[in-house]
C-alpha positions in Angstrom: -0.5 91.5 -122.1 -3.9 92.3 -120.5 -3.7 94.6 -117.5 -6.1 96.9 -115.7 -3.8 100.0 -116.1 -0.2 100.9 -116.7 2.1 103.6 -115.3 5.0 104.7 -117.5 7.7 107.5 -117.4 8.2 107.0 -113.6 11.1 106.3 -111.3 10.3 103.8 -108.6 11.6 103.7 -105.0 10.7 100.1 -104.3 11.9 100.2 -100.7 13.0 96.6 -101.2 15.0 95.7 -98.1 17.2 93.3 -100.0 18.2 95.8 -102.7 21.8 97.2 -102.7 20.6 100.3 -104.4 19.5 103.4 -102.4 15.7 103.3 -101.9 15.7 100.1 -104.1 15.5 102.6 -107.0 14.5 101.7 -110.6 14.8 104.6 -112.9 12.9 105.1 -116.2 10.5 102.5 -115.1 6.9 101.2 -115.5 4.3 99.5 -113.4 1.4 97.3 -114.6 -1.6 96.7 -112.3 -4.0 93.8 -112.5 -6.7 92.7 -110.0 -5.4 95.0 -107.2 -1.9 93.7 -107.5 1.3 94.7 -109.1 1.4 92.4 -112.2 4.7 93.7 -113.6 7.3 96.3 -112.6 10.7 97.1 -113.9 12.7 99.2 -116.4 10.5 100.5 -119.2 12.7 99.1 -121.9 12.1 95.6 -120.5 8.3 95.9 -120.3 6.4 93.2 -122.2 4.5 94.4 -125.2 0.9 95.4 -124.6 -2.0 97.0 -126.6 -2.1 100.7 -125.7 -5.8 100.9 -126.7 -6.9 98.1 -124.2 -6.2 99.9 -120.9 -5.6 103.3 -119.3 -2.0 104.5 -119.4 -0.9 107.0 -116.9 2.3 109.1 -117.5 4.3 110.0 -114.5 6.3 112.7 -116.2 9.5 111.6 -114.5 8.1 111.7 -111.0 8.8 109.2 -108.3 6.6 106.3 -107.2 6.9 105.0 -103.6 4.8 102.5 -101.6 1.8 104.1 -100.1 2.8 105.6 -96.8 1.9 103.9 -93.5 1.4 105.7 -90.2 1.9 102.9 -87.7 1.1 104.8 -84.4 -1.8 107.2 -84.0 -4.5 108.1 -81.5 -6.6 109.5 -84.3 -10.0 109.2 -82.7 -10.7 111.6 -79.9 -13.1 114.4 -79.0 -12.2 117.9 -77.8 -8.8 119.5 -77.8 -6.2 120.7 -75.3 -5.2 124.0 -76.7 -6.0 125.7 -73.4 -3.4 123.4 -71.7 -0.9 124.3 -74.4 -1.4 128.0 -73.6 -1.3 127.3 -69.8 2.1 125.6 -70.2 3.5 128.4 -72.2 2.4 130.8 -69.4 4.3 128.7 -66.8 1.7 126.2 -65.5 3.1 122.9 -64.3 1.6 119.5 -65.1 0.2 119.3 -61.6 -1.4 122.7 -62.1 -3.1 121.6 -65.3 -4.2 118.3 -63.7 -5.8 120.1 -60.8 -7.7 122.3 -63.3 -9.2 119.1 -64.8 -6.8 118.9 -67.7 -4.4 116.3 -69.1 -5.6 113.0 -70.4 -8.6 113.1 -68.1 -10.1 116.0 -70.1 -9.9 114.0 -73.3 -11.3 110.9 -71.6 -14.3 113.1 -70.4 -14.8 114.4 -73.9 -14.7 111.0 -75.5 -17.1 109.5 -73.0 -19.6 112.3 -73.7 -19.2 112.1 -77.5 -21.4 109.8 -79.6 -20.2 107.6 -82.4 -21.3 110.0 -85.1 -19.3 112.9 -83.7 -16.2 110.7 -83.3 -16.6 109.3 -86.8 -16.7 112.8 -88.4 -13.7 114.0 -86.4 -11.8 110.8 -87.4 -12.8 111.1 -91.0 -11.4 114.7 -91.3 -8.1 113.6 -89.8 -7.9 110.5 -91.9 -8.6 112.7 -95.0 -5.6 114.9 -94.1 -3.3 111.9 -93.9 -4.7 110.4 -97.1 -3.9 113.6 -99.0 -0.2 113.1 -98.0 -0.1 109.6 -99.5 -1.0 107.6 -96.4 -2.7 104.3 -97.5 -2.6 102.5 -94.2 -3.0 103.8 -90.6 -3.0 102.3 -87.1 -5.5 103.8 -84.7 -5.4 103.2 -81.0 -8.1 103.5 -78.4 -7.1 104.6 -74.9 -9.2 107.7 -74.3 -12.2 105.9 -72.8 -10.7 104.0 -69.9 -14.0 102.2 -69.4 -15.4 99.3 -71.4 -18.2 101.3 -73.1 -16.0 104.1 -74.4 -13.1 101.9 -75.4 -15.5 99.8 -77.4 -17.0 102.9 -78.9 -13.7 104.3 -80.1 -12.6 101.0 -81.6 -16.0 100.6 -83.3 -15.6 104.0 -84.9 -12.1 103.1 -86.0 -13.4 99.9 -87.7 -16.2 101.9 -89.3 -13.7 104.4 -90.7 -11.8 101.6 -92.3 -14.9 100.3 -93.9 -15.8 103.7 -95.3 -12.5 105.1 -96.5 -9.9 103.9 -99.0 -7.2 104.1 -96.3 -6.8 100.7 -94.5 -7.2 101.0 -90.7 -5.5 98.7 -88.3 -6.9 99.0 -84.7 -5.1 98.6 -81.4 -6.8 98.3 -78.0 -5.0 100.6 -75.5 -7.3 100.3 -72.5 -4.1 100.3 -70.3 -3.2 103.9 -71.3 -3.7 105.6 -68.0 -5.4 105.1 -64.7 -8.9 106.7 -64.7 -10.0 109.1 -62.0 -12.4 106.6 -60.5 -9.5 104.2 -59.8 -7.0 106.7 -58.4 -6.2 106.4 -54.7 -3.0 108.0 -53.6 -3.0 106.0 -50.3 -3.2 102.7 -52.1 -2.1 103.4 -55.7 -0.7 100.0 -56.6 -3.8 98.1 -55.5 -6.1 100.5 -57.3 -4.1 100.2 -60.6 -4.0 96.4 -60.2 -7.8 96.6 -59.9 -8.0 98.6 -63.1 -5.8 96.1 -64.9 -8.2 93.4 -63.7 -11.0 95.3 -65.5 -8.9 95.7 -68.6 -8.2 92.0 -68.8 -11.5 90.6 -67.5 -14.0 93.1 -68.9 -12.7 95.4 -71.6 -10.6 92.8 -73.5 -13.3 90.2 -73.8 -15.8 92.8 -75.0 -13.2 94.0 -77.6 -12.5 90.4 -78.8 -16.2 89.4 -78.9 -16.9 92.2 -81.4 -13.6 91.7 -83.3 -12.6 95.3 -82.8 -8.8 95.0 -82.4 -5.9 93.7 -84.4 -3.4 94.3 -81.5 -3.1 95.3 -77.9 -0.9 98.0 -76.4 0.1 99.2 -72.9 1.7 102.4 -71.6 4.5 100.9 -69.5 5.9 103.8 -67.3 6.3 104.9 -63.8 3.3 107.3 -64.3 1.2 104.5 -65.8 1.6 100.7 -65.5 4.5 98.7 -64.1 6.2 95.7 -65.7 4.1 93.1 -63.9 0.9 94.8 -64.9 2.1 95.2 -68.4 3.0 91.6 -68.7 -0.4 90.5 -67.5 -2.2 92.5 -70.2 0.2 91.4 -73.0 -0.1 87.8 -71.9 -3.9 88.0 -72.1 -3.7 89.5 -75.5 -1.4 86.8 -76.8 -3.6 84.1 -75.4 -6.5 85.7 -77.4 -4.4 85.6 -80.6 -3.8 89.3 -80.9 -0.6 91.1 -81.8 1.1 93.0 -79.0 3.1 96.3 -78.9 4.2 98.7 -76.2 4.6 102.3 -75.3 7.9 102.0 -73.5 11.1 103.8 -72.3 9.6 107.2 -73.0 10.4 108.7 -69.6 12.6 106.1 -68.0 14.2 102.8 -68.6 12.0 100.2 -66.9 12.9 97.3 -69.2 9.5 97.2 -70.8 10.9 97.1 -74.3 13.1 94.0 -73.7 10.2 92.2 -72.0 7.8 93.0 -74.8 10.4 91.8 -77.4 10.9 88.5 -75.6 7.1 88.1 -75.7 7.0 88.7 -79.5 5.9 92.3 -79.7 5.7 93.7 -83.2 7.0 97.1 -82.0 8.0 99.1 -79.0 7.3 102.8 -79.3 8.9 106.1 -78.1 12.0 104.4 -76.6 13.9 107.6 -75.8 15.5 105.9 -72.7 16.1 102.5 -74.2 19.6 101.1 -73.4 21.8 98.8 -75.4 20.6 95.7 -73.7 17.1 96.6 -74.7 18.2 97.3 -78.3 19.9 93.9 -78.4 16.6 92.3 -77.2 14.7 94.0 -80.1 17.3 92.8 -82.6 17.2 89.2 -81.3 13.5 89.0 -81.4 12.7 90.9 -84.6 10.8 93.7 -82.8 10.6 97.1 -84.5 11.6 100.4 -82.8 8.9 103.1 -83.5 10.3 106.7 -83.3 7.8 109.5 -82.6 9.4 112.8 -83.4 6.2 114.7 -83.2 6.0 114.1 -79.4 9.7 114.7 -79.0 9.2 118.1 -80.7 6.0 119.1 -79.0 7.1 118.2 -75.5 10.5 119.8 -76.1 12.2 116.6 -75.0 16.0 116.4 -74.8 16.6 112.6 -74.5 17.0 111.3 -78.0 16.2 107.7 -78.9 19.4 105.6 -79.3 19.6 105.9 -83.1 23.2 104.7 -83.4 22.6 101.6 -81.3 19.5 100.8 -83.4 21.7 101.0 -86.5 24.5 99.0 -84.9 22.1 96.1 -84.1 20.1 96.4 -87.3 16.8 97.1 -85.6 14.1 98.2 -88.1 13.2 101.9 -87.3 9.6 103.0 -87.8 8.6 106.7 -88.1 5.1 107.6 -87.0 3.1 110.7 -86.1 1.7 109.7 -82.7 -1.1 112.1 -83.6 -3.0 112.8 -80.3 -4.4 115.8 -78.5 -1.9 116.0 -75.7 1.7 115.3 -76.8 1.6 115.3 -80.6 -1.3 117.2 -82.1 0.3 117.0 -85.5 -1.6 115.2 -88.2 1.1 114.9 -90.9 3.1 111.9 -91.8 5.2 114.0 -94.3 6.2 116.4 -91.5 7.4 113.4 -89.5 9.8 112.5 -92.2 11.4 115.9 -91.9 11.4 115.8 -88.1 13.0 112.3 -88.0 15.9 113.7 -90.1 16.3 117.0 -88.4 15.7 116.0 -84.8 16.8 112.3 -84.8 19.4 112.6 -87.6 17.9 109.8 -89.7 18.9 109.7 -93.3 16.1 110.4 -95.7 16.2 106.8 -96.8 15.9 105.6 -93.2 13.0 108.0 -92.7 11.2 106.8 -95.8 11.7 103.1 -94.8 10.2 104.1 -91.5 6.9 105.0 -93.1 6.9 102.2 -95.7 8.5 98.8 -95.3 9.4 99.1 -91.6 6.0 100.5 -90.7 4.4 97.5 -92.5 6.6 95.2 -90.3 5.4 97.0 -87.2 1.8 96.2 -88.2 2.5 92.6 -89.4 1.5 93.4 -93.0 4.8 93.5 -94.8 3.9 90.5 -97.0 1.4 92.6 -98.8 2.3 96.3 -98.5 5.2 98.6 -97.6 7.4 97.8 -100.6 6.8 97.4 -104.3 7.3 94.2 -106.3 5.4 92.0 -108.6 2.7 90.2 -106.6 2.4 92.9 -103.9 -0.8 94.8 -103.3 -0.9 97.8 -105.6 -0.7 100.5 -103.0 1.5 103.3 -104.3 1.9 107.1 -104.7 3.2 109.2 -107.5 5.2 112.3 -106.2 6.2 115.4 -108.1 9.8 115.2 -106.9 13.2 114.8 -108.4 14.6 112.5 -105.7 13.0 110.6 -102.9 15.0 112.6 -100.4 12.8 115.6 -101.3 10.0 114.0 -99.2 12.0 114.5 -96.0 13.8 117.7 -97.1 11.0 120.2 -97.4 7.5 120.6 -96.0 4.5 122.8 -96.8 3.7 122.2 -100.5 2.2 118.7 -100.8 4.0 116.9 -103.7 1.6 113.9 -103.7 0.0 113.8 -107.2 -1.7 110.4 -107.4 -2.5 107.6 -105.0 -3.4 104.1 -106.0 -5.0 101.9 -103.4 -5.6 98.2 -104.0 -5.1 98.8 -107.7 -7.6 101.7 -107.9 -6.7 105.3 -108.5 -8.3 107.0 -105.5 -6.6 110.4 -105.5 -5.5 112.5 -108.5 
């Protein structure tokens, strides 16, 4: 057999959703890679004969191989930080106090509008490097901190550029309907002003994003403090008509019914979902929509309303785990920590958590045919971990057990 390289003395957590074995595990296994794909994988004793002098052979020393990790919900590109607001809250300041002082999302919007592409690229590169060291091979990056056409386009251009200049694949999501910018706020006529902003999102921002091929998907923050169901549906409809995937920030603070609506429209995922009810869960199940859990935001905001984990299990909804890395509600740039938080805060099993950053995360991004699980013919995106069981990835945090990363068949981190 002629392969590009071979991995032996490994155990494999294939994350095959059809497997009856925990983690889809294959012990005492081997993997052969050819032309960026997994050419063969299985028990070492069943491996076809090959010339050991023709190709590199990597020995895993009994470690575990998993699919490359996928962070399916981040706001990774932004300027500035909100550490001062963090301190203010701990000293008793309310959200209104912080907003009056120029804080909240508006402070990040101001910083992003003022930053140039080079600054945003360097900040994004540092954060992407941090995720890559933890075995992340695919990441989703949202806009949403521009709230005007020029800056939304700028953020998405930087995200695309990061994807072209880094081994981590970047999927981009246009989130122009993230919040109402200051220039559109009018307390005396708030609905009309937010409708006017949605008009700009649909008629100005979205065409500019599409013209430059800057987004793979479109997202909206559907909440009482952001955009209502009608406004959300307008944006998602425009996105679908343009051929883009859709997803939604929904049911984080209340149950407006956004998740069910998005599922009926064919959304890949609905995210946050702390207040999702059983009717909404059933809608996700019926339409194949993933539920993205964001334990970092739950932790940082000290929330008390848990997502409906038991209902998601009952109705077999794929659960995704993501960092939601952002400057306001989840300034935590670590996918591995999310595994631990998903188990300790949301009571996921380690296997459910690992599925949440592999096969289910791939489903949420529409890329599960190529990545997210390991099998012959799949893209060779995988990590070797110095662990004795896959549960160890969720069990402890602080010492990075990631030893090797293969991306598109190439060893990119050792």
